[in-house]
N, C-alpha and C positions, 0 to 999 in steps of 0.2 A: 718386789713393792706390791700392798694389795691394789685391789679395784678398785677406783675411783668413787668415792662416795655422792651420792643426788645429793642435793638440798635438805632434802626430810629426814635423811639418813643423818647426813652433817649436824642437821639442830637437834637433833634427837639426843646426838655425844654431848653436846655442847646443853642441852637443857633450854633451847628457846623453839621458837616457832619458826619455819621454813620464812614466813612472810619477815622476820627480823633479820634474816641474813639477807634478804632480798636488800632489806632499806640497808645494809649495812655495806654491802654492797654497793648501793648507788653513792653511801658519803665516804666511799673505798676505808672503808673500816672491817674489822673481824679478821676471819682466817682467809689467809690468799686461796684464791682459788682458778681457775683453769674453765675457759670458754672455748667451746669443742663445737668448729664453725661459726658461720658468721652470720649477720645479721641476724634478723627475730627470729630463725628456726635455728640459733644455735642453741648450744645446749650449756647450763652450767654444772661443773664437779668441783670436788673437793677432795684433796688427798688426806687421807687417815694421817698421816704424818706431821701435814700443816694444820691439821685441828688440834691435834695434840701438843705440837710446838705452842700454836697459840693457847691453849690455855695454860701452858705451864709460865709464859711470859707473863700471862695477865692474872695470877694469882697471889693475891697479898699476901701476906700472914697480918695475923694480929699485932698491935703493940704490945713490947715490952712491958707497959706500965711505969 
């Protein structure tokens, strides 16, 4: 397993800002994340596999017309 991604690295992978991921976490949306530590000093990390899975699951194909 690869080293966990920071929110910035995960956001770059998806093509959004880290603040967008923060908003998604608040609304329980977006890729799954891990909180390491507790309280306000805990930090968020993303597993690359989870980000990739989320991207695949949220990919839509154009209509066949």
